[in-house]
PARO-665409 format. One record per residue (C-alpha): residue in one letter; x, y, z; residue number from 1. Coordinates in Angstrom, 1 decimal, padded with zeros to 4 digits. Each point is the difference from the previous one (the first is absolute). Layout:
<mivos>
MIVO   aa        X        Y        Z     i
MIVO    a        X        Y        Z   NUM
...
</mivos>
This chain:
<mivos>
MIVO   aa        X        Y        Z     i
MIVO    m   -005.5    012.5    014.9     1
MIVO    v   -002.4   -001.3   -002.7     2
MIVO    h   -002.3   -002.9    001.0     3
MIVO    i   -002.3   -001.6   -002.6     4
MIVO    v   -002.4   -002.9    000.4     5
MIVO    r   -002.0   -001.6   -002.8     6
MIVO    e   -002.1   -003.2    000.1     7
MIVO    f   -001.4   -001.8   -003.0     8
MIVO    e   -000.9   -003.5   -001.4     9
MIVO    v    001.8   -001.8   -002.7    10
MIVO    p   -000.8   -003.3   -001.9    11
MIVO    c    003.2   -001.7    001.1    12
MIVO    p    000.6   -002.7    002.5    13
MIVO    q    001.7    001.0    003.2    14
MIVO    d    003.1   -002.1   -000.5    15
MIVO    a    000.6    001.2   -003.5    16
MIVO    a   -000.5    003.6    000.9    17
MIVO    v    002.5   -000.2    003.0    18
MIVO    a    002.6   -001.9   -002.1    19
MIVO    y   -000.3    002.7   -002.8    20
MIVO    l    000.1    003.0    002.4    21
MIVO    a    003.0   -001.5    001.9    22
MIVO    d    002.2    000.4   -003.0    23
MIVO    f    000.3    003.8    000.0    24
MIVO    a    001.5   -000.1   -003.5    25
MIVO    n   -003.6   -000.3   -001.1    26
MIVO    a   -000.7    003.5    001.3    27
MIVO    v    000.7    001.3   -003.5    28
MIVO    e   -003.4   -001.6   -000.9    29
MIVO    w   -002.1    001.2    002.9    30
MIVO    d    001.6    003.2    001.4    31
MIVO    p   -000.5    002.9   -002.4    32
MIVO    g    003.0    001.9    001.5    33
MIVO    t    002.5   -002.8   -000.5    34
MIVO    v    002.3    000.5   -003.0    35
MIVO    s    002.2   -003.0    000.7    36
MIVO    c    000.5   -002.6    002.8    37
MIVO    e    002.9   -002.4   -000.2    38
MIVO    r    000.7   -002.7    002.5    39
MIVO    i    003.3    000.3    001.8    40
MIVO    g    001.9   -003.3    000.3    41
MIVO    d   -000.5   -003.4   -001.5    42
MIVO    p   -003.4   -000.1   -001.9    43
MIVO    g    000.1   -003.8    000.2    44
MIVO    v   -000.5    000.1    003.8    45
MIVO    p   -003.6   -000.1    001.2    46
MIVO    v   -001.5    003.3    001.2    47
MIVO    v    000.1   -000.1    003.8    48
MIVO    p    000.1    002.7    002.7    49
MIVO    g    003.3    001.9   -000.5    50
MIVO    t   -000.2    000.0   -003.8    51
MIVO    k    000.8    003.4   -001.4    52
MIVO    w   -000.8    002.1   -003.1    53
MIVO    a    001.4    003.2   -001.5    54
MIVO    n   -003.1    002.0   -000.8    55
MIVO    v   -000.2    003.1   -002.2    56
MIVO    s   -003.3    002.0    000.4    57
MIVO    k   -001.2    003.1   -001.7    58
MIVO    v   -002.1    002.5    001.9    59
MIVO    l   -000.9    003.5   -001.3    60
MIVO    g    002.4   -000.5   -002.9    61
MIVO    r    003.0   -000.8    002.2    62
MIVO    e    001.7   -003.4    000.3    63
MIVO    t    001.2   -001.3    003.3    64
MIVO    s    001.7   -003.2    001.0    65
MIVO    l   -000.9   -002.1    003.1    66
MIVO    e    001.3   -003.3    001.2    67
MIVO    y   -003.0   -002.2    001.0    68
MIVO    e    000.1   -003.1    002.2    69
MIVO    l   -002.6   -002.6    000.5    70
MIVO    t   -000.3    000.1    003.8    71
MIVO    s   -003.0   -002.3    000.5    72
MIVO    l   -001.5   -002.9   -002.1    73
MIVO    a   -003.0   -001.8    001.4    74
MIVO    p   -002.9   -001.9   -001.6    75
MIVO    d   -002.2    003.1    000.5    76
MIVO    g    002.3    002.7   -001.4    77
MIVO    v    003.4    001.7   -000.4    78
MIVO    v    001.8    003.0    001.5    79
MIVO    l    002.6    001.8   -002.1    80
MIVO    a    002.2    002.8    001.4    81
MIVO    g    001.9    002.5   -002.1    82
MIVO    h    002.4    002.8    000.8    83
MIVO    n    002.4    002.6   -001.4    84
MIVO    e    001.5    003.1    001.4    85
MIVO    t   -003.2    002.1   -000.2    86
MIVO    a   -002.8   -002.5    000.8    87
MIVO    s   -001.1   -003.3    001.5    88
MIVO    s   -002.9   -002.0   -001.5    89
MIVO    r   -001.9   -002.9    001.4    90
MIVO    d   -002.6   -002.0   -002.1    91
MIVO    d   -002.1   -002.3    002.1    92
MIVO    i   -002.1   -002.1   -002.4    93
MIVO    g   -002.5   -002.3    001.7    94
MIVO    v   -001.7   -002.7   -002.0    95
MIVO    t   -003.1   -001.7    001.4    96
MIVO    a   -001.7   -002.9   -001.8    97
MIVO    i   -003.7    000.7   -000.8    98
MIVO    d   -000.3   -003.5   -001.6    99
MIVO    d    002.3   -002.2   -002.0   100
MIVO    r    000.1    002.4   -003.0   101
MIVO    h   -000.3    003.5    001.5   102
MIVO    s    001.9    002.1    002.5   103
MIVO    r   -000.4    003.2    001.9   104
MIVO    i    003.1    002.2   -000.2   105
MIVO    r    000.8    002.6    002.8   106
MIVO    y    002.8    002.2   -001.4   107
MIVO    e    001.5    002.3    002.6   108
MIVO    a    002.9    002.3   -000.9   109
MIVO    t    001.9    002.2    002.4   110
MIVO    i    002.6    002.4   -001.3   111
MIVO    t    002.1    002.0    002.5   112
MIVO    f    002.1    002.8   -001.4   113
MIVO    k    003.3    001.0    001.7   114
MIVO    g    001.6    003.3    000.6   115
MIVO    l   -001.2    002.9   -002.1   116
MIVO    a   -002.0   -002.4   -002.2   117
MIVO    r   -002.5   -000.1    002.9   118
MIVO    l   -001.1    003.5   -001.2   119
MIVO    a   -001.6   -001.7   -003.0   120
MIVO    d   -002.3   -002.2    002.1   121
MIVO    p   -003.3    001.9   -000.8   122
MIVO    l    000.6    000.0   -003.8   123
MIVO    m    001.3   -003.5    000.0   124
MIVO    s   -003.0   -001.2    001.9   125
MIVO    l   -002.2    001.2   -002.8   126
MIVO    v    002.3   -001.5   -002.7   127
MIVO    f    000.1   -003.4    001.7   128
MIVO    r   -003.8   -000.1    000.5   129
MIVO    r   -000.3    000.3   -003.8   130
MIVO    i    002.8   -002.6   -000.5   131
MIVO    a   -001.8   -002.4    002.4   132
MIVO    d   -003.2    000.2   -002.1   133
MIVO    e    002.1   -000.9   -003.1   134
MIVO    t    001.7   -002.8    002.0   135
MIVO    v   -003.4   -001.5    000.8   136
MIVO    r   -000.9    000.1   -003.7   137
MIVO    d    003.4   -001.5   -001.1   138
MIVO    m    000.2   -002.6    002.7   139
MIVO    t   -003.6   -001.1   -000.7   140
MIVO    a    000.8   -000.5   -003.7   141
MIVO    t    003.3   -001.8    000.7   142
MIVO    l   -001.4   -002.3    002.7   143
MIVO    t   -003.0   -000.8   -002.3   144
MIVO    r    002.5   -001.2   -002.6   145
MIVO    v    001.9   -002.0    002.7   146
MIVO    g   -003.3   -001.5    001.1   147
MIVO    v   -000.8   -001.1   -003.6   148
MIVO    q    003.4   -001.5   -000.4   149
MIVO    h   -000.3   -001.8    003.3   150
MIVO    g   -003.5   -001.4   -000.6   151
</mivos>
């Protein structure tokens, strides 16, 4: 199992950050491993718990597909869960208001490998730590843009 936690501040109001992060199609902008992320179902329906996405990620030069679902949407964050035949992933993204224009993000990712893929845990832990640092960089830049658009 790989477990990563990062905390950082962004110049984006809490409500705007949560709304943006709840639509996992936006992961192409803030998750450096995401190649594509397409919503499954009617895009005209609001994003609510139960909404799903087909995600393609690239790690160590290899593409893998996962189906993600928004499992929790609250004023202070979102939880997204993904799975395929070799792994399960959970992104728990907490968003705490610092003031009316700034938020603190707590990004927690847990990836659990299944079967023989578990043998890759030590290597993947190192890889995902690097990706998590890139995620902080990309999510900060993206939420900064969202904050500017919101304000």
